[in-house]
ZAVO-774532 format. One record per atom (N, C-alpha, C, O): z negated, x negated, y negated; residue in one letter. Coordinates in steps of 0.2 Angstrom, whole numbers, plus 2048, in hexadecimal, padded with zeros to 3 digits. Atoms other than C-alpha are relative to their C-alpha. Example, Ala and Ser with C-alpha at 12.3 -4.5 7.8 and 13.67 -1.06 7.14 Angstrom:
% ZAVO-774532
8007FC806A/7D97C2816A/8007FC7FAA/7FD7F77FBA/801804806S/7DC7BC805S/7FD8047FBS/7FC8017F5S/
END
This chain:
% ZAVO-774532
8048057FDM/7F881D843M/7F9803802M/7F68067FEM/8067FD7FET/7E882184DT/7FA7FB7FDT/7FB7F57FDT/806803802T/7D781C845T/7FB800804T/7F8805806T/8068007FBR/7CA816851R/7F97FF7FCR/7F97FB7F8R/807800803I/7B881A84BI/7FA7FF804I/7FA803809I/8068007FCL/7A8814852L/7FA8017FBL/7F87FD7F7L/8067FF804P/79881C84BP/7FA7FD803P/7F97FC809P/8078037FEA/78781384BA/7FB8057FDA/7F98047F8A/8057FB802V/77A82184AV/7FB801805V/7FC80280BV/8068007FCG/769821851G/7FD807801G/7FB809807G/8037F9800D/76483384DD/805805804D/80B805802D/7FC7FC7FCP/76B83F85BP/8048067FCP/8098077FDP/7FD7FB804D/76E84D84ED/8057FE7FCD/80A8017FBD/7FB803804A/776842842A/8077FE804A/80C7FF801A/7FB8027FCA/78183B850A/805806802A/80B805801A/7FC7FA7FER/78784D855R/8048027FAR/80A8047FBR/7FC7FE806S/78B851843S/8067FC7FES/80B7FE7FDS/7FB804802I/795842840I/806800805I/80B800803I/7FB8007FBS/79E843850S/804806800S/80A806801S/7FC7FA801S/7A385584DS/8058007FAS/80A8027FBS/7FC801806L/7AA85183CL/8067FB801L/80C7FC800L/7FB8047FFL/7B3842842L/806802805L/80B801804L/7FB7FD7FBG/7BB84C850G/8058047FCG/80B8067FFG/7FB7FC804R/7C4856842R/8047FC7FCR/8097FF7F9R/7FB804804L/7CC848839L/8067FF804L/8077FE80AL/7FA8017FEP/7DE84683BP/8017F9803P/7FF7F47FFP/7FF8067FED/7E4838846D/7FA7FB801D/7FB7F5801D/8068047FFA/7D2832849A/7FE800808A/7FF80580BA/8028017F9E/7CC82C85AE/7F87FD800E/7F77F7801E/808802800P/7B882C859P/7FE7FE806P/7FF80180BP/8038027FAA/7AF822866A/7F9804800A/7F68067FBA/8077FD800A/79E82886CA/7FB7FC7FCA/7FC7F67FCA/804804804P/790823860P/7FC7FB804P/7FA7FC80AP/8048047FDV/786814864V/7F98017FCV/7F98037F6V/8067FE802A/773816861A/7FC7FB7FCA/7F87FD7F8A/804805804D/76D806859D/8057FA7FED/80A7F9800D/7FC805803S/7737F6850S/8027FB806S/8077F8805S/7FE8057FAT/7727EB860T/806803804T/80A7FF806T/7FB7FD7FDS/77D7F7869S/8078007FDS/80C7FE800S/7FA801804L/78A7F785BL/8037F9800L/8097F8802L/7FE807800V/78B7E485AV/8037FE807V/8087FB807V/7FE8027F9D/78C7E286DD/807804801D/80B801804D/7F97FC7FET/79A7F086ET/8067FC7FCT/80B7FB7FFT/7FB803804L/7A47E8860L/8027F9803L/8087F7803L/7FF8077FDA/7A27D6868A/804801806A/8087FD808A/7FC7FF7F9A/7A87DD879A/8078017FFA/80B7FF802A/7F97FE802L/7B77E5871L/8047FA7FDL/80A7F97FFL/7FD806803A/7BB7D5867A/8027FB805A/8077F7805A/7FE8057FAA/7BA7CA877A/806802804A/8097FE806A/7F97FE7FCE/7C87D587FE/8067FE7FBE/80A7FB7FDE/7FA801805S/7D37D486FS/7FD8037F9S/7FA8087F9S/8017FE807L/7D17D685CL/8038077FFL/80080B7FBL/7FC7F9801D/7DD7E585ED/7FC806803D/7FD80B802D/8047FB7FDE/7D07EE868E/7FA8037FCE/7F78087FDE/8067FE804L/7C37EF85AL/8028077FCL/8088087FBL/7FE7FA804P/7C2800851P/8017FE7F9P/7FF7F97F6P/7FE801807E/7C9801840E/7FA8027FBE/7F97FE7F6E/8067FD804V/7B980A839V/7FA800804V/7FA802809V/8078007FDV/7A680883DV/7FC8047FAV/7FC8027F5V/8057FC805L/79A815835L/7F97FE802L/7F77FE808L/8078027FFV/78980F833V/7FB8057FCV/7FB8067F6V/8057FB803H/77B81C830H/7FA7FC7FDH/7F87F7800H/806804804E/76D817824E/7FA7FF804E/7F67FA803E/8068017FCR/760819831R/8017FD807R/7FD7FE80CR/7FF8047FAI/76780E83EI/7FB7FB801I/7F87F97FCI/8058057FFG/75B802846G/8027FC806G/8077FD809G/806802804P/7547F684AP/8027FC7FAP/7FE7FB7F5P/7FD803805L/75F7EC83EL/8018057FAL/80480A7FBL/7FE7FC806P/75F7F482CP/8078017FFP/80B7FC800P/7F97FF800A/76F7FC828A/8047FB7FCA/8097F97FEA/7FC805804L/7747F081AL/8017F9803L/8067F6803L/8008067FCE/7707E1825E/805801805E/8097FC807E/7FB7FF7FAL/77A7E8833L/8078007FDL/80C7FD800L/7F9800803I/7897EC827I/8027F87FFI/8087F7800I/7FF806802R/7887DA821R/8027FC807R/8077F8807R/7FF8047FAD/7887D3833D/807802803D/80B7FE805D/7F97FE7FDV/7977DE839V/8057FD7FBV/80B7FB7FEV/7FB803805A/7A17D9829A/8017F9801A/8077F7801A/7FF8077FFL/79E7C782CL/8037FE807L/8087FA808L/7FE8027F9R/7A17C783FR/807803802R/80B801806R/7FA7FC7FEF/7AF7D4840F/8048027F9F/8048087F7F/7FE7FF807P/7B87D382FP/806805800P/8088087FBP/7FA7FB800A/7C77DE835A/7FE807801A/80280C803A/8037F97FFV/7BB7ED837V/7FE8037F9V/7FA7FF7F6V/8037FD806G/7B87F9828G/7FA803801G/7F9808806G/8067FD7FFV/7A67FE827V/7FE8057FAV/7FF8037F5V/8027FB804V/7A080E81FV/7F9802801V/7F7803806V/8077FE7FFL/78E81281BL/7FF8077FFL/80180A7FAL/8027F9800V/78782381EV/7F98017FDV/7F47FF801V/807801803T/778826812T/7FF8067FCT/8048097F9T/8017FB805A/76F833808A/7FF7FD7F9A/7FE8017F4A/801803807D/76C8277FAD/8067FD7FDD/8097F9800D/7FA802803T/77B8267EFT/7FF7FD7F9T/8047FD7F5T/802803806S/77381D7E1S/8057FA7FFS/8077F7804S/7FC806801P/77D80F7D8P/7FE7FA803P/8027F5805P/8038067FDG/7718027DEG/8027FF807G/8047FA80AG/7FE8017F9L/7748067F0L/8077FF801L/8097FB806L/7F98017FFY/7868087EEY/8027F97FFY/8067F6803Y/7FF807802S/7877F67E6S/7FE7FC806S/8017F7808S/8038047FBA/77C7EF7F4A/804801806A/8067FC80AA/7FC7FF7FAA/7877F7802A/8077FC7FFA/8097F9804A/7FA804801M/7977F07FAM/7FF7F8801M/8037F5803M/801807800D/78F7DF7F8D/7FF7FE808D/8007F8809D/8018017F9S/78A7E080BS/807800804S/8077FD80AS/7FA8007FDG/79C7E380FG/803807802G/808807806G/7FD7F97FEA/79E7F6811A/8068017FCA/8077FF7F7A/7F97FE803R/7AF7FD80DR/7FF8077FDR/80480A7FAR/8017FA803G/7A780E808G/7FA803801G/7F6800805G/8077FC7FFL/79881A807L/801807801L/80580A7FCL/7FF7F87FFV/79782C80EV/7F98027FFV/7F4800802V/8067FE801S/789836807S/7FE806805S/802809808S/8027FA7FCL/77E842811L/7FD8057FCL/7FA8047F6L/7FD7FE7FAP/77F850815P/8087FF800P/80B7FF7FAP/7F98027FFL/79184C81BL/8048067FEL/80380C7FFL/7FB7FB801T/7A0855815T/8077FD802T/8077F7803T/7FA8027FDY/7B185581DY/8047FB7FBY/8077F67FDY/7FB804804D/7BB84F80ED/7FE7F97FED/8027F57FED/802807802E/7B0841809E/8007FB806E/8027F5805E/7FF8047FAL/7AF83B81BL/8077FD801L/8087F8803L/7F98017FFA/7C183C81DA/8037FA7FBA/8077F67FDA/7FE805806Q/7C483280CQ/7FE7F9802Q/8027F5801Q/8038077FFR/7B8824810R/8037FD807R/8057F7807R/7FD8037FAV/7BF822822V/8077FE7FFV/8097F8801V/7F9802801Q/7D182281CQ/8007F97FCQ/8047F57FDQ/801806804G/7CC81580FG/7FF7FA804G/8027F4803G/8028057FCA/7C380A81BA/8067FE805A/8077F8807A/7FB8027FBA/7D180B828A/8067FD7FDA/8097F8800A/7FB803803G/7DE80781CG/7FF7F97FEG/8037F47FFG/802806802W/7D57F8816W/8007FB807W/8027F6807W/8008047F9A/7D27F2829A/8077FF802A/8097F9804A/7F98027FEA/7E57F482CA/8037FB7FCA/8077F77FEA/7FD806804G/7E97E981DG/7FD7F9802G/8017F5802G/8038067FEV/7DD7DC823V/8037FE807V/8057F8807V/7FD8027FAR/7E57DC834R/8077FE7FFR/8097FA803R/7F9803801R/7F67DA82DR/8007F97FDR/8047F57FFR/801807802H/7EF7CB824H/7FF7FB806H/8027F5805H/8028047FBL/7E97C4834L/806800805L/8067FC80AL/7FA8007FBG/7FA7C883DG/7FE804806G/80180380BG/8027FC7FAR/7F17D5848R/8028077FFR/80480A7FAR/8007F9801G/7F47E784CG/808802800G/80C7FE7FFG/7F97FD800P/8047F384DP/8037FF7FAP/8098007FAP/7FD800806E/8077F183BE/8017F97FDE/8037F87F7E/7FF807803S/8097DE83AS/8077FF7FFS/8087F97FCS/7F9801802G/81B7E0838G/805805803G/803808808G/7FB7FB7FDF/82B7EA83CF/8037FD806F/8067F8806F/7FE8037FAG/82F7E784EG/7FE805805G/80080480BG/8027FA7FCG/8287F7855G/7FF8067FCG/8028067F7G/8027FB805P/82180784EP/7FD7FE7FAP/7F97FA7FAP/803802806G/81E80683CG/8057FC7FCG/8077F67FEG/7FB804805G/82980082DG/7FC7FB7FCG/7F67FA7FCG/802804805T/8267F581ET/7FF8037FAT/8038077F7T/8017FD807V/81E7FB80EV/8007FA7FBV/7FC7F57FBV/800804806V/8227F27FEV/7FE8047FAV/8028097F8V/8017FD806T/81A7F77EET/8037FC7FAT/8037F67FAT/7FD803806V/8227F37DDV/7FC8037FAV/7FC8097F8V/8047FE805S/8167F37CES/8037FC7FAS/8067F67FAS/7FE804806G/8197ED7BCG/7FA7FE7FCG/7F58017FCG/806803804A/80E7E27B1A/7FF8047FAA/7F98057F8A/8017FB806K/8117EE7A2K/807804801K/80B803805K/7FB7FC800G/81D7FB79EG/8077FD7FEG/8077F87FAG/7F9802803G/8307F879CG/8027F9804G/8077F6801G/7FE8067FDV/8317E97A8V/805801806V/8077FC809V/7FB7FF7FBG/83D7F17B4G/7FD802807G/80180180CG/8037FE7F9T/8317F87C2T/804805804T/80680380AT/7FC7FA7FDT/83B8087C6T/8077FE802T/8097FF808T/7F98027FEV/84C8007C6V/8007FB806V/8047FC80AV/8018057FBT/8467F27D1T/7FF804807T/80280280CT/8027FC7FAA/83E7FE7DDA/806804803A/807804809A/7FA7FC7FEI/84E8097DEI/8057FB803I/8087FD809I/7FB8047FDQ/8597FA7E1Q/7FE7FD807Q/8027FC80BQ/8038027F9L/84E7F37EFL/801805805L/80380380BL/7FF7FA7FBA/84F8047F8A/807801801A/809802807A/7F97FF7FFL/8628057F5L/8027FA805L/8067FB809L/7FE8057FCA/8647F47FCA/7FE800808A/8027FF80CA/8037FF7FAS/8597F780BS/805806804S/80780580AS/7FC7FA7FDA/86380880FA/8077FE801A/80A7FF806A/7F98027FFA/87480080DA/8007FB805A/8067FB808A/8008047FAS/86F7F381AS/7FF803807S/80080080CS/8017FC7F9G/86C801827G/7F9801801G/7F8804807G/8077FE7FER/859802826R/7FF8077FDR/8018097F8R/8037FA802S/851813825S/7FB7FF7FAS/7F77FB7FBS/804802806T/849813813T/7FE8067FDT/80180B7FCT/8047FB804A/83D81D809A/7FE7FD7F9A/7FC7F77F9A/802803807L/83A81B7F6L/7FB8057FEL/7FC80B7FDL/8057FC802V/8298227F0V/7FF7FF7F9V/7FE7F97F7V/801801808D/8268257DDD/7F88027FFD/7F68077FFD/8077FF802L/8138227DAL/7FE7FE7F9L/7F97FD7F7L/802800807D/8158207C8D/7FF8087FED/80380B7FBD/8017F97FFL/80D8317C8L/8008047F9L/80280A7F9L/8007FD807Q/80C8357B5Q/8077FF7FCQ/8088027F7Q/7FA801804G/81D82E7B0G/8057FD805G/80A7F9803G/7FB8027FBG/82882C7C0G/8078017FEG/8088077FCG/7F97FF802D/83A82A7BCD/8057FF806D/80B7FE804D/7FB8017FBV/8428277CDV/805806801V/80B804801V/7FB7FA800A/8498397CDA/8057FF7FBA/80B8017FCA/7FB800806S/8518367BCS/8057FA801S/80B7FB7FFS/7FC8067FFY/8588257C1Y/806801805Y/80B7FE806Y/7FC7FF7FAL/86082C7D1L/8038077FFL/80680A804L/7FD7FA801D/86683D7C9D/7FE805806D/802808809D/8027FB7FBV/85B8487D4V/7FC8057FDV/7F88047F8V/8047FA801R/8548597D2R/7FD803806R/80180680AR/8037FE7FAF/84885D7DFF/7F88027FEF/7F57FF7FBF/8077FD803R/8388687DDR/7FA7FD804R/7F57FE801R/8068027FCR/82D8617EBR/7FE7F87FER/8037F57FCR/802807802C/8238517E8C/7FA7FE804C/7F8802808C/8068027FCI/8148477EFI/7FA8047FFI/7F6805804I/8057FC801V/8088537E8V/7FF806805V/7FA808807V/7FF7FB7FBD/80E8607F4D/7FD7FF807D/7FB80380BD/8038027FAL/806856802L/7F9800800L/7F57FF805L/807801802A/7F58567FAA/7FB805805A/7F6803807A/8057FB7FCA/7EE866804A/8027FF807A/7FF80380BA/7FF8007F9I/7F5860815I/7FC7FA803I/7FC7F5800I/8048057FCQ/7EA857821Q/8047FC804Q/8027F6805Q/7FD8047FCD/7F685182DD/8088007FED/80B8057FFD/7FA800802I/80684B826I/8057FD805I/8057F7807I/7FC8017FAG/81384B834G/8077FF7FEG/8098007F8G/7F9801801A/826849835A/8038067FCA/8078067F8A/7FE7FA803R/82985B831R/7FE8017F9R/8028037F4R/8037FF806V/81E85B822V/8047FB7FBV/8067FD7F5V/7FD805804L/82684B81BL/8088027FFL/80A8027F9L/7F97FD801A/83885381EA/8008057FAA/8058057F7A/8007FB806D/833861812D/7FF7FD7FAD/8018007F4D/802802806A/82C856805A/8057FB7FDA/8057FA7F7A/7FC805802V/839848804V/8078037FEV/809808801V/7F97FF801F/84A8497FCF/8057FB803F/8047F5801F/7FC8057FDN/858841806N/8067FF7FBN/80B8037FAN/7FB802805H/8638397F9H/8077FE803H/8077FC809H/7F98027FEE/8768367FAE/8007F9802E/8057F8806E/7FF8087FET/8738237FCT/7FC7FF807T/7FD7FA809T/8038017FAG/86982680CG/7F87FF7FFG/7F57FE804G/807801801V/858823804V/7FC8067FFV/7FE80B7FCV/8047FA801A/84A830806A/7FB7FF7FBA/7F87FA7FAA/804801806L/8418337F6L/7FA805800L/7FB80B802L/8067FC801L/82F8397F4L/7FE7FF7F9L/7FC7F97F7L/800800807L/82E83D7E2L/7F98017FDL/7F4803800L/8067FE804A/82083D7D5A/8008077FDA/80680A7FCA/8007F9803P/81B84E7CDP/8038007FAP/8027FB7F6P/7FD7FF806A/8258547BFA/7FA8017FAA/7FB7FF7F4A/8067FF805E/8148597B6E/7FB7FB801E/7F87FA807E/8048067FFG/80A8497B3G/7F9802802G/7F57FE805G/8077FE7FEE/7F98537B4E/7FF801807E/7F9801809E/8017FF7F9R/7FC8567C6R/7FF7F9804R/7FD7F980AR/8018077FCA/7FA8437CAA/7F9800802A/7F77FC807A/8078007FEE/7E78477CBE/7FF802807E/7FA80180BE/8017FE7F9D/7EA84F7DCD/8027FB805D/8027FD80BD/7FE8057FBV/7F18407E4V/7FA7FB801V/7F97F77FCV/8068047FES/7E28377ECS/8027F9804S/8087F9806S/7FF8067FCD/7E18267F4D/801802808D/8057FF80BD/7FF7FE7F9R/7DF82F805R/807803801R/80A801806R/7FA7FE7FFL/7EF838802L/8067FB800L/80A7FB804L/7FB806800V/7F98287FEV/8007FC806V/8057FB809V/8018047FAR/7F281F80DR/803804806R/80780180AR/7FE7FC7FAQ/7F682E819Q/8088017FFQ/80B800804Q/7F87FF801T/808830811T/8037FA802T/8097FA805T/7FD8067FEL/80C81E812L/8007FF807L/8057FC80AL/8018017F8G/80681D824G/805804803G/808802808G/7FB7FC7FDA/81182C828A/8077FD7FFA/80C7FE803A/7FA802802L/82082581FL/8027F9804L/8087F8806L/7FF8067FCK/81E814828K/802801807K/8067FE80AK/7FE7FE7F9Q/82081D839Q/807802800Q/809803806Q/7FA7FD800R/830824833R/8067FC7FDR/80C7FD7FFR/7FB804804Y/839817828Y/7FE7F9801Y/7F97F7802Y/8018077FFE/83C80582BE/7FE7FC7F9E/7FA7F77F9E/802802806T/83A802818T/7FD8057FCT/80080B7FBT/8037FB805V/82E80B80CV/7FF7FC7F9V/7FB7F87F9V/801803806V/8308067FAV/7FC8047FBV/7FE80A7FBV/8057FC804V/82280C7EEV/8017FD7F9V/7FF7F87F7V/801802807D/82480C7DBD/7F98027FDD/7F88087FDD/8077FF802C/81280A7D5C/8008007F8C/7FA8017F6C/801800807G/81680A7C2G/7FC7FA7FDG/7FC7F5800G/803805804T/80C8007B6T/7F88017FFT/7F57FC7FDT/8077FF800H/7FB8087B7H/7FC800806H/7FF80280BH/8048007FAV/7ED8067C4V/7FC806801V/7F88087FCV/8047FA7FFT/7E78167CBT/7FE800808T/8007FB80BT/8038007F9T/7DE81A7DBT/806801805T/8067FE80BT/7FA7FF7FBA/7EF8207E3A/8047FA801A/8057F8806A/7FB8067FFN/7FA8117DFN/7FC7FA803N/7FE7F5806N/8048067FDA/7EB8057E3A/7FF800807A/8007FB80AA/8007FF7F9A/7EA80C7F4A/8077FE803A/8077FA809A/7F98027FEA/7FD8097F6A/8007F8800A/8027F5805A/800807800I/7FB7F77F0I/7FC7FC805I/7FE7F7807I/8058037FCE/7EC7F37FAE/803800808E/8027FB80BE/7FD8007F9T/7F57F880BT/8077FE801T/8097FE806T/7F98027FFA/8067F2807A/8017FA804A/7FD7F6804A/7FE8067FDD/80F7E5811D/8027FB7FBD/8007F57FCD/7FE805806T/8167DD801T/7FF8047FAT/80180A7F9T/8017FD807T/8117E07EFT/8047FC7FBT/8037F67FBT/7FC803806L/81D7DC7E1L/7FD8027F9L/7FB8087F8L/8037FF807L/8177DA7CFL/8067FE7FBL/8077F87FBL/7FB801805L/8257DB7C2L/7FE7FD7FAL/7F98007F7L/802803806T/8247D07B3T/8077FE7FCT/80C7FE7FFT/7FA803804T/8307C97A5T/7FE7FA7FDT/7F87F97FCT/802807803P/8307B779EP/7FF8007F9P/8027FC7F5P/802801807D/8277BA78ED/7F8800800D/7F5802805D/807801800V/8157B6789V/7FC806801V/7F8806805V/8047F9800V/80F7C8787V/800802807V/7FB80480AV/8007FD7F9T/8157CE798T/7FD7FB805T/7FA7FE80AT/8038057FBV/8107BE7A2V/7F88017FFV/7F5800804V/8077FF801R/7FE7C179AR/7FE806804R/7F9807807R/8017F97FDA/7FF7D37A0A/8007FF808A/7FC80280BA/8008017F9T/8047CD7B1T/7FA7FD803T/7F77FF808T/8068047FEK/7F57C17B2K/7FA805800K/7F6805804K/8057FB800R/7EA7D07ADR/800804806R/7FB806808R/7FF7FB7FAM/7F17DB7BAM/7FE7FD807M/7FA80080BM/8028037FAV/7EE7CE7C8V/7F97FF800V/7F6800805V/808801800R/7DC7CB7C2R/7FD807802R/7F8807805R/8037F97FFL/7D97DE7C2L/801802807L/7FC80480AL/7FF7FF7F8W/7E07E07D4W/7FB7FC804W/7F87FF808W/8058047FDD/7D57D27D9D/7F98027FFD/7F5803804D/8077FD801R/7C57D97D1R/7FF806804R/7F9807806R/8017F97FCL/7C87EA7D9L/8017FF807L/80180480BL/7FF8027F9Q/7CC7E17E9Q/806804803Q/806807809Q/7FA7FD7FEI/7DD7E97EAI/8057FB803I/8087FD808I/7FC8057FER/7E77DA7ECR/7FE7F97FDR/7FC7F97F7R/801807803K/7E57C77EAK/8067FD7FDK/80B7FF7FFK/7FA803804A/7F07BC7DFA/8057FD805A/80B7FE804A/7FC8047FBE/7F67B27EEE/804805804E/809803808E/7FD7FB7FCE/7FB7C27F6E/8058057FCE/8088097FFE/7FB7FD804T/8067C87E8T/8067FC7FET/8067F67FDT/7FA804802V/8187C47E5V/8028037F9V/8048097F8V/7FE7FE806T/81D7C47D3T/8087FF7FFT/80A7FA802T/7F9800801V/82F7C87CEV/8027FF7F9V/7FF8037F5V/7FF801807V/8367C17BEV/8078047FEV/80C802801V/7FA7FC802N/8427CE7B6N/8027FD7F9N/7FE7FA7F5N/7FD802806R/84E7CA7A7R/7FF7F97FFR/7FE7F67FAR/800807800H/84E7B87ABH/8067FD7FDH/80C7FF7FEH/7FB804803T/8587AC7A1T/7FF7F8801T/7F97F6801T/8018077FFR/85B7997A4R/7FD7FD7FAR/7F97F87FAR/802803806G/857796792G/7F98027FEG/7F67FF7F9G/8077FE802S/84679E792S/7FB7FB801S/7FB7F7806S/8058057FFE/83779478FE/7FB801806E/7F87FC809E/8057FE7FAI/82D79D79DI/805801806I/809806806I/7FC8007F9Q/83579A7AEQ/7FC802805Q/7F6801805Q/8047FD7FAP/8307A17BFP/7FA7FB802P/7F57FD803P/8058047FEP/8267917C4P/7FA8007FBP/7F48007FDP/8067FF804L/81B7937B4L/7FD806801L/7F7807800L/8037FA7FFV/8187A57B7V/7FC800807V/7F6802807V/8048017FAS/8127A07C9S/7FA7FD7FES/7F47FE801S/806804801K/8067937C2K/7FB8047FBK/7F58047FDK/8057FC805I/7FF79F7B4I/7FD806804I/7F7807803I/8027FA7FCT/7FD7AE7C0T/7FD7FF807T/7F9803809T/8038027F9A/7F87A57D0A/803804805A/80080580BA/7FC7FC7FBT/8057B07D9T/8067FC803T/8087F7800T/7FA8037FER/8147AC7E3R/8068037FCR/80580A7FCR/7FB7FD804V/8247AF7D9V/806800805V/8087FB808V/7FA8007FCA/8337B57E2A/8067FC7FEA/8077FA7F8A/7FB804802R/8427AA7E3R/8068037FCR/8098007F8R/7FA7FC804S/84E7B87DDS/7FD8027FAS/7FA8077F9S/8027FE806A/84B7B97CBA/8068057FDA/80C8047FFA/7FB7FB803I/8547C87C2I/8037FE7F9I/7FF7FE7F5I/7FD802806P/8607C37B4P/7FF8057FBP/7FF80B7FCP/8007FB805A/85F7CB7A3A/8078027FEA/80B7FE7FCA/7FA7FD802N/86E7D67A0N/800807801N/80380B805N/8017F8800F/86A7E879BF/807803800F/808809802F/7FA7FD801R/87C7EB797R/803802807R/806808807R/7FE7FE7F9E/8807EB7AAE/7FD807802E/80080B806E/8047FB7FEL/8737F87ACL/8018077FCL/80080C7FFL/8017FB805Q/87580379DQ/804807802Q/80280C802Q/7FC7FB7FEG/88380E7A4G/7FD804805G/7FD80B805G/8047FD7FBA/87A8127B4A/7FA8037FEA/7F8809801A/8067FD803V/86A8157ABV/8018067FCV/7FE80B7FDV/7FF7FA805D/87182179ED/803806804D/80180B803D/7FD7FA7FCA/87A82B7ACA/7FB802805A/7FC807808A/8057FE7FBG/86A82B7B7G/8037FF807G/80180380BG/7FD8017FAR/8748247C5R/8007F9802R/8057F5802R/8018077FEM/86D8137CAM/8047FE806M/8057F8807M/7FC8017F9Q/8768157DBQ/8077FE7FEQ/80B7FB802Q/7FA802802D/8868127D1D/8017FA7FCD/8067F87FAD/800807803L/8828017CAL/8057FC803L/8057FB809L/7FA8047FED/8917F67CBD/7FD7FA805D/7F97F7804D/8028057FBA/8907EB7DBA/8017F87FDA/7FE7F4800A/7FF807803K/8967DC7D0K/7FA7FE7FBK/7FA7F97F8K/806801805S/8867DE7C5S/7FC7FA802S/7FA7FA808S/8058057FEA/87C7CE7C5A/7F9802801A/7F5800805A/8077FD7FFV/86C7D97C3V/800803807V/7FB80280AV/8007FD7FAK/8717E37D2K/8007FA806K/7FC7FB80BK/8008057FBQ/8757D37DCQ/7F97FD801Q/7F77FB806Q/8078037FFA/8647CB7D8A/7FB805803A/7F7802807A/8057FB7FDM/85A7DB7DCM/802800808M/7FD80180CM/7FE8007F9W/8647DC7EDW/7FE7FA804W/7FC7FA80AW/8028067FDA/8617CA7F0A/7F8800801A/7F67FD806A/8087FF800L/84E7CD7EDL/7FF804806L/7FA80380AL/8027FC7FAA/84F7DB7FBA/8017FB806A/7FE7FC80BA/7FF8047FAG/8577CE807G/7FA7FB800G/7F87F9806G/806805800E/8497C1802E/7FA803803E/7F6800806E/8067FD7FDL/83C7CE806L/800803807L/7FC80580AL/7FF7FE7F9G/8437D2817G/801808800G/80080B805G/7FF7F9800L/8487E4812L/807802802L/809808802L/7F97FE7FDV/85A7E3819V/8007FE807V/7FD7F9809V/7FF8027F9K/85F7E282BK/8037FA801K/8017F6805K/7FC806800D/86B7D4828D/8027FD7F9D/8048017F6D/7FE803807A/86D7C8819A/8078017FFA/8098007F9A/7F9800801Q/87F7C981CQ/803807802Q/809808803Q/7FF7F97FEA/87F7DC81FA/8078027FCA/8078017F6A/7FA7FE803D/8907E481BD/7FF8067FCD/7FF80C7FFD/8017FA805T/88D7F080CT/8068017FCT/8068057F8T/7FA800804G/89E7ED805G/7FF7FC7F9G/8047FC7F5G/801804806H/8977E17F8H/7FE7F9803H/7F87F8803H/8018077FDS/8987CF7FFS/7FB7FC7FCS/7FC7FC7F6S/804804804G/88A7C47FAG/7FA8037FCG/7F68007F9G/8067FD804L/87E7D17F3L/7F97FE802L/7F57FE7FEL/8078027FDF/8707CB7FEF/7FF7F87FEF/7F97F6800F/801807802G/8727B97F8G/7FE7FB805G/7FB7F6804G/8028047FBG/8707B2809G/7F9800801G/7F67FB804G/807800800G/85E7B7808G/7FD800807G/80080480BG/8037FF7FAR/8537B4817R/7F98037FFR/7F78047FAR/8067FC801R/8437BD81BR/7FB7FC7FDR/7F97F77FFR/805803804H/8367B980FH/7F9800803H/7F57FC803H/8067FF7FDG/8287BF819G/7FB8047FCG/7FD8067F6G/8047FC804R/8197C9813R/7FD7FC7FBR/7FC7F67FBR/804803806A/8107C5803A/7F97FF802A/7F58037FFA/8078007FEK/8007C080CK/7FE7F97FFK/7F97F7801K/
END
């Protein structure tokens, strides 16, 4: 996806420097700099009058822009054009200015003198945020699958042991079985078990993409493992300490590349919030949060939802909670979970029956889970509810696995 960038820089030397660096960014389309605040607002207004889709994803505001002070200009742009990510370029990187910039509506801050890596990271972050906002508004090429670009679904756990990885795997298997091209990404970077559950031995992982600036089809083909089930796997590193090499920029760029190649991209985000999986959750089309119907885990779910909200990763109403190990006799039922967490709860609750899973788990072959398993049927019905299958009645050899699910739509 091309990122359109509009710099607002009054100083000619600074404008040349910024334009030079922007020209080196992958998939960037920088416009000619505007020289003052009035020109910036007028330019954005003219583009918005044609179509909101004509607005740039990112606006860079230099600290010495005039006549309107930089922070006031950022506030004005953020209010009038909320689908544009604004980044402040400044020599003052003090906590006070950073806080003031964020309060004004900036999505990032780049320090002077400029460096390529920092500029690229901030632009990527602002562009990803802008893309997320436009999906919320139903605008832009990523507003749904119907053209280039697939659907990204993240699966997170409120705490360890709630079934995050098993659910992510079954969603991917259901999608692939229905005929959709599907990728499964393991972003549980220090304890990822996707490879173990699917009996995979593959040396490459997402960390191998860290040094690559332009992640294209050939690069992805080298990094993913094409599993026997038809699901393309992008695995977590075997050495947990290598997780530090996976940045939010890398995650955004990788998911963007995967969306261009696969109709469904399922991301296992584990149970811990890191900059990497936060970037995935923030930009996902649908975000799932796994819980179980017990007091401790529901409290953990509420904590996670509040944490995402405080960090501006995801709002409660934009999160779909999935109840795992559900029993009819439990005191905590899905409607109560929805009320406590202020999230939407999926219609497809997953029943408690570990005995059905134990053989496949112990063998490390979740793909061999019996089609008659109530757990598998519920997870595949969830895939149908989320719109991850081409046809709710797709012929997979297991009639009724999709439970007649209709497209649930985005968790927006």
